[in-house]
Phi, psi and omega in degrees: 000134180267169180297327184289332182267358182303315185286343182275338187247023182259109181293331178223153179221132178236123176259134179241120182252131177258117180233114178053044176082001181254157181240127180224152175269139182248359178232037183298327186294331185262004181251157175284161179299320181297319181297317180296316181296324181285329193258336185284147186294150171239153189268348180240149180263145183305133177255162175277118188294336183270010187277342183298127181278164176291147181287148175256006177280132182303322182293339181269350183284151173287162185301317181292332177287319177299316181298318180295319180295316179298317181294320180294320178296322179295317178298318182293316179299314181297319182292322180289312181294329179272002179056040181242011182293323178248156175294127183285143179296327183293332178295319179294320179296323181295318178298319180297318181294319181294336181282345181272158178303139184298132177080000180290157181298320181296321179296316179297322180297318180294319180298317178298316178299321179297316181294318180296316180295326179296319179296317179296318180296321179297321180293326182274354187302314182296318179296321180297320180298321182288327190261004183277112183227156171224118182054039176083004181250131178298133181282346182277109184304326184292346177286345171076021177294126185294345181280345185294323178297322183296308184283333175292326176295330177297315179292322179295316180294326179293338180241028174053037177062026172273108192301312183297319180292320179295322180293318178296321178297317179297316180297319179295321178296315180295322178295316179299317180296322180292314181293322183271357181054048183291329183296341179248011187292334181290347178274353182276155180251115181258009179075189185247002184301324184253014184298329180272357182277339181206126179206165181251138183208104174080187180227158179269189185293337180260003179092002179291136172300138180261124184244131183251130174247116187257096184284343178294343178301330185269013183290327180288139184297323183295310181288331178297310181294324180293333183264321187238000190300326180229167179298323179296318180292324178293324177296321178294324177297317179298321179293319176299321180294324174295318178303314179298315181296316179296323179295318180292322181296334177300337181274355183269164178237105182278067176228153182306326182260010182260174175271113189243018177208167186250158166255126186247126176253123180248106182268114183264011178297128180063016178290136175305142185283176183292352177291343178280101185301317183298322179292320178300316180296313182295321180296315179299316180294320180295313180301315181296316181297314182291321181294323184279330189243353178228058185296138174058025177274349180242121180286317177216145175244102184259123178257121182241163184052044185286123177279172184296329185284350181302320185294327176292318179295319180298323179295326178289324182277336187309317181298340182266000182253142174284160180297326179294319177297316181296329181291344180270356183278136173231132185240133180225127173287166184308322183287348185245014186299303183297315181301324179285315185295324183289350173289336185243331187237134176301144183302328180285350177255357178269127180303149184299330180289350174250016177091009180260188183261355186279123179239146180292135180052048183283108180274340183289313184248010180297126178073007182264138177262069181269117182293132175270124178252161182222142172226150177257123184248115182292159178301135176078011181246165180237136176245140177239116179260124182250129178245117184291140176226072188278329180266134182288140175089000178281154176249122179263140177227138181216152172242142178209139175218141174246122182293119181086348180042235188057052178223167169261139188218141174209160180228138178208155176252125182248113179292152175291329179286117183297341180277351180271164182266145173289138180256126177279115178274316177221118181299147179297136179205157176276130182249127182281174188292340184268004182294143175271182179299147179260132171233137177211164178225157177207134176253122184267137178261000177204160180297144178175215180203147173267132181244123175255122183246124178240119178251113181280097182274356182274176177260018179237150175293141183240149175253127181245128177240139184204160174208162178208166175211157179238117176266111183286143181291149178287142181294000000 
C-alpha cells in the first residue's frame, strides 16, 4: 500500500489531537462506542500484576513471618555475642592436637598456640561485634539498624521462613564472603574487557535499578577463551561477577521503604550455545553462587532475545534452582522484547535498541517531563495524532513506536492558513515488524500543526506509544 492510497482504504478513522499536553478525540460523534474505547489514548502502560514485591514493613508481615524474623534475630544476636558465628580457629587446632600422640612436644606446642590465640580472640571480640556488617548494615540486631530486618527477610524468604535453614544460609554466606574477601572486592581492578558485558541503565516502574547482562559479548572466540578457557579463568570470571553484583547493590536502599532489589535483563542475542562446555560450567557456577549468597536481590530475571536452545539449557539448570528463583524468570523471544519490557519498565527508560525511547546522551528530551501517551489501534483503522505548532519558529520533537509495527506511517505539517502548502516531513511508507522507534523534528515557519498518521494494515490490534516536546525559539 502506498502513502497515496492510505486514505482510500481506511474503513474507520480516529483523529487524536494533543492540546496543551491533553488528548481528545475529535470525531467521537461518527464512531461507535466500541471504536472510541479501543482507539483513544490512555496515559498509563499495562503493568504486570504479579510484579508487586512482598513488603518489608514489620506491620505488613503475617504472624508466622514476624515470629520467624524475631527468632532469627535472636539467634544472630546470640551467635555474635557468643562469638560462635564463625568456626573458631582454636577448634581446628584442638582437633589437630588431639590427633597427635598424647604428651608429645608437638601436641603441647599446638595447645599453647591455641591458648595464645584464644586470648587474642577474646580481646578482639568487642571490636568484631562493632565491625561486623553485611552490605553496610550492622549484623548485631540490638544496634537497631533498620536495614537488618530487610536483609534477614531476604534469607528467610529464600528458605520459606524456616528459621534454622535461613540461619545456616546466612552463616555460610558470611563465611564465603570472609574467605573470598568480598567486602574489599570493589577495590580490585578487573580491567575493561568485560565492561560491556554487564551494566546498569535506568529504573523500572517500581524504582528498581535495571541491570543488563549482555551474553553476546562472549561470541568471539578470543574473548570466550580469555574468559572461560581454563578453570583459573572461570574462577576469575566468577569473582568479576561478584564485583558486578556488589557494585549494583551499592545502588540499593536496605530500608523497609526503600528499593532493595534489582531488575535484571539477560540479553541472549548472539550468545554462544550450550555446545560450549566451558560456558555451561561457568553458568551453573554463577547461578549457584548468586542464588546461595545474594538471596532475593533480584526482583525479576528477564531473558530476552531467547534462542531455541535456551529451553534445553534451562532444563539442565532447573534442578539447581529453587522454585522461588524460577518464579522470578520471564522469557521473551526476539519478536516480543519491547512488549515484554514495557510491562516492567517505562518506555522512556527502555534503550532505543530494545524498542524504547531512551537514547545515550539525549539532548532533545534530557531533563524534560514529556508525558508518554498510548493509544490502541484496531485492525484496519487509522489514527491521526496532531501536535500543535501555533508559535512561529518553534522546533517540535517527537518519539513514536508501534509494538510489532506492520503499519503504514507518514508525517506532515499542515499550516493554519488554507492558502499555504502542506509540508511532507516523512513520506508515507510501509514499516516492517523489525523497525525501531521513530524520532523526528520539525521547525515551523508559520502557525499550524504536525500530523502523524498511522494506518494499521494488519489484522491485529496495535499499541502505539508516543511523546513530544516543543522547544521555543529564542527571542
